[in-house]
N, C-alpha and C positions, 0 to 999 in steps of 0.2 A: 620094215625087215632090212638088218645089216646085211648086205650081199658080201658073201667069203670074197677075196682076192680072185679067184680063176673064174666066180661065176662075175665077177664085177667086167673083167677085161674081154668075156665075152659079150656081155650089153652093151659095152661101151666101146668096142677095140681102138675103133674113127681117134676119141679124143683122148682113150690111154695113149696112143702114138703119138698124137701130134702133140700132147703135152712134155711128153719124153725128149720128142726130137727138139724143140725150142729150150727144152732145159740143155740137152745136148750140145746146143749148136752155142749156147752163151759160151763154151769153154775156150773162145776163140776171143775173149775179153776178160778175162777171169784171170787171176793176179798167179795164180799156178801155172797157167800155161806160158801168159807173157815172160814170167821169171822162169823159165826156160831158157829164154834165148838173151837174159840178164846179161852172163861174162860176155857173149860175140858182143852184144848189143855195145856196152861199155869201152871192152874191146877199140869197135869200129870206131866210136867217137871219142873216145878217150876220156872217158869219166869217171871219176870216185862212184864210191859207195854212196856217198850224200847226194853229190850231185845228181844222177840220177833216180837216187830216189825222191829226191825235188822236184824234178821234172814229171816222174811219175804223180806227186802230188798237185802239182796246178793242173795236168789233163785232166785228172779224175774228180778232181776239185769242180775244174768247168763241168763236167759231167752231171755230178749232183746238184749244181745249182740249174740246171735246164731240169732234171728228169720229171720234177712235177710237175711242170706244163707240157712234156712229152707222154708222159708216163698218161697223164689224165685223159687223153685223146683217145685211149683204149676204149674208155664209156661212150665216148661222142662219135665216132668212125666203124665205117663196116669194117671187120676183124680181117677179114683177107689183103683188104689194100694196106691195112696199118701191119701185117705180116709182112706185103712185099715191101715197105719201105726199110722196115729195119733190116730185113736180110741183105737189102741191099746196100743199106749201110753198111753195117757190115762188113762186105763182100769187100766196098771201099776203103773200109778199115785197114783189113787185110791186106792189102795191094799196098799202101799209103806206106805201112809197116816196111814192106819190101824196098820198096821204093824213096825213101827218106835219102835225101843227099847231104842232109844236118841236123846237126845236133838240137838244134834252136826249132828243127819242128818234128821233136818227137813228143812236143807238149800236144800238139793238135791231130799225130796218131794215135795217142795217150787215150785224148778225149775223146777219137770213135768209135775207138776198141773197145772201152771203158761204158760208153754210152750205151752202142749199140749191141755190143755184148752182156757185161757185168747185170750190165741195167734193165735193156727194152725186150733183150728174149730174156732175160728171169721172168721179170716182168709179165710178162705173155703167156709163158710156162704155167705161172702161179694163180694169175688172177683168173686166166679161164677155167681151170677147173676147179677151184675156192668157188668161182660165182655160180658155176654150170651144177655142179653137186652141193647138198646138203646132206642130206643125210647119212652117205658116204665120203663127205669131204675129206675123211683123214685118210681112205683107201688112195683114192682120186687124184690127192697133194703129193701123196708118198708114191705112187706107181706112179706119177710125171715128173716126179724128182729125183728119179731113178739117172735120169740120165742126166744127173750133173756129175756123182760116183761114177759113173760111166766112160763119160769123157774125161774124169781126171785121170780114169784107170787107161785108157786106149791112148788120147793123146800125148803125154807124154813119151809114151815106146814108139809112136808114132813121131814125132815130134824132131825126137834124139836120132831116130834113124835117121829120117829125111836129111836133116841140119846134119850130119857127118856123110852121108852121100854126096848131097846138091849144096850143102852151103846154108844157113841160114836165110836168105834174101829169098833163093826157091823154094825156102821152103812156105815161108810165107803168103809168095804166089798161087801155089798150092793150095794154101787153105781158104785163099778168096775165091778158087776156083769151084772147089764143094762147095761154098757156101751162097754161092750166086748159082750152078748148074745142078746142084743134087740135092741139100738140102731146102730151098726156095719150090725148088718146083713141090716135093716129097712135101711137105707142109699145105700148098696151096688146093695139092690132089685132097689131102684128108678133108679139108673143110670146105670142098665140093658136095658132099651129100653126106646128111642132109641140110641144105644151104640156110644157116644161124646166120643171126646177127651179133656180136659183142661176144660169142660163147653163151647164147640164151639157152636158159635152165631145160630143164627138162622136168618131168612129172615132179623130179626130189629140186627144182632148182628154185631160186630166190625171189621169185613171185609168189612161191606156195610156204614161202618162211613167214608165221606169226609174228613180228618181231620189228622193232627200231630200225632203222638202216640211216646212220649218220652221217652225215654229210663233213666232210673234210676242215672243215672249219668248226663245227663241233668237238670233232676230235682232238683237235690242237688247241680248245679249251679243257677239257677232260684232264685231270692232276693224273687222272690214273696214266696214260698214255707215258708223261714224261717220266715218271717214275719207274717205268718196265725199260724204257728207252736206251738205260746206258747196259744194263743186261743182255736187252736185244742187242747190241751193236758191239758187244764183248766178241764173240766166234770171229767177224767180220773183218775187227780191226785187229787182234791177234792170231787169225791163220795167215792173212793176209798178210800184215809183217812179216812173219817164219818163215812161209810161201817165198814171197819176195824176195828175201833174201839165202834161199835153201843154199844156193851154189856157195855161199859165204861158210854157210853152216858144215857143208860136205867137204871143202879145202880145210878150214881150222880141223876139223875129224880127222882127216885122214881118208876119208870115204872113196868109194868109187861112186862116179857123178851115173855111169850105166847104172850099180846097183841101184841106186836110189833111184832113179827112173820107177825100178822095177817095184819098186815098195809102192808105187801109187796104186799096182794092182791091188795091193792087202788092202789099200786106203778103202776103195771101191768096192769090195768085196764085203769089210767090215760099213760101211755106210749103207748098200743092199742091205743088208742084215737088217740094222737098226733102222732104216725107213720104214723098213715096211713092217716089222713088231712094233714102232710107234702108231704106225698108221690106225693099225685097229687097235692101241692102246687110247688113241684121240678117238674115233669115233664111241670107246666106250667108258671114257673116264673125262673127255673135256681137254685138247690143248691148253687150257688156263690150268686145269689140274696138272698135268705134267709140267708147268717151270716150275718149281721147284729143284725138279732132278734134270732138267738140261741141260746145265754146263757141265757135270760131275764128268762126262767124258773127253771133255776140253783139259779140264784139270790135272786128271791121273796124264792125258799125253805129254802135260808140261814137267811133268815131275820125271816122267819116262827120258825126255829130251837133255832134262837137267843131271841126269845122275847115270846115264848109261851111254859111254863115249863109242863101243867096240860097235863095229858095223850093223849086229842084230839088231840093235837099239833103234836105228831106223826102222826096221821094221813094227817094232812094237809103240814108237812115238806114232807112226801113221795108222798106224791098226787104231788106236785111240782116239786118234786125231776124225779120222774113217769115222765110228761109230757116232764124236760128234757130230760132222756134217750131216748122215743121216737124221738123226733128230730135229737138229737147226731146222734141214728144209725142210721135214715134217710138219714140228711147232710151229715154226712161225709161218707158213706155207698155210696152214688152218686158222693162226691166232684171230690176227683180223678181220676175217671175214666172223668167226666167234664173239670176237666183242662187239664190231663195231656194224655189222650186217652185209650186205652184197650190190645192195643197188647202188652206191658210190666206193665199191672194191678199186677200182681203178685209181680212183684220183687219191683213198688213204692210202693205199699201198705205195702209191707213186712218191708218197712223201718220206713212208717209213724207209723205202728205197734209196733216197734222195740224201737221208740219215744216215742212212750203212755204206753209199760209195764213200760220202764223204767222210767216215771214218776210216775208210780203204783209202784215203786218199792222203790219211795223217799215220797210217800205221808205218808206208815202208818210208819214209822221208826220216820219223820218229827213230825206227829201228836203227835205218843206215848212218843218222847222227850219232848214234850211239855206237853204233860200231868203230865207228870212226874215231873216237874217245879211247877205245880201247874195251869195249864191252865182249865178252866169250857168249857161244851160244849158251853156255848154263847160263850166265848173267842173266840173257834176255828173256830164257825161261822161266827165273823166277818170281822177275819182275811179274811176268805176264798172269804168272799163277796165282800172285798176290792178290790184282786187280780181279782177276776171274772170281775170286773167295769173296771177294766185296761185292760184287754182279750175281752172284748167287744169293746173296741176303737182300738183293735190292729185289729183284724178282719174284722172291720169294715171299716179300711184304706186298709186293703189288699185288699177287694172285689171291693178294686173300684183302682186296680191298675195293670196295662197289665203288661203281661213276660216281662221279660229283655232278653234272650236268644232266 
């Protein structure tokens, strides 16, 4: 019997809150968050859009190369120790951003932030929930994924306020303290009872699924995986690139940065509503069945960004972008467990996350160089729209293709 959301939360409150907070804590390493300080970072170190994007590429690329190894460790080590190591690394990364004395060190800072935040914190949130729950996997992943839009809606307002009041370096000191002194103890408390290892399953967990569990090597030999991959990576590339250069878009359009920061609240609300809706649909129709539709909100957001130049256009653009994020969080969070099983899910997801991080490493640099060559926000949006339309065709074909291994 598939539980309603309310009953599901009552039955598994600790795991729901754990997944939510892990996703919420990933914000410090997400592009949208780092990009809020892009103007101050470029001004402090004297960097152009393309130079800052290139530094971001190098740091993120290093993170992508390491993720297949560090991500797979969640299958082998005690979850509490794994979480402790990741959150402490995230805290060190935030502190490093505050203390970096020279632009050359930004590559290492970006590497730490992206690896611990976007990479491993997101990995923890989704892998643990997808592995633990099978019957209600869509709901579990959707509820945990709410931490992403809540972070995207809350942190921009907080970050801009702290940055204006204390300066951007002191803001990062505060984020480091939050991770080490508040987030980590809370996550460990939630894992304390009942004691589990690696998000071990309940009565509906992985060992009760009568199905094949693919190893990472088997997944990499499956042609279906490679057909899916371009479409799966498209939201990460497009949204990362545009969010990274959001200050350029705001300044080019003559928008208020403070007002634009508030549009993240619209983004968060749309993401929450879409994630909850899609989570129920996943339990009913499967994540695979929803693949042909999951990029449509992204296409709508790109059209809005391209044609609406007034300040209110930011809210339309962010509303559709939020709807896209909600569907992506839920569908991709459940997809790999659905297609390839859960026994080796940490290793499988570490590969997909590494590819996603690699794509996000390219996006800021590619769009930054394009901006340096004179591209407008509308030009960026239309270019991304064409690629997203192609990606939609790819995932639709892949969703109808059987496994070949």
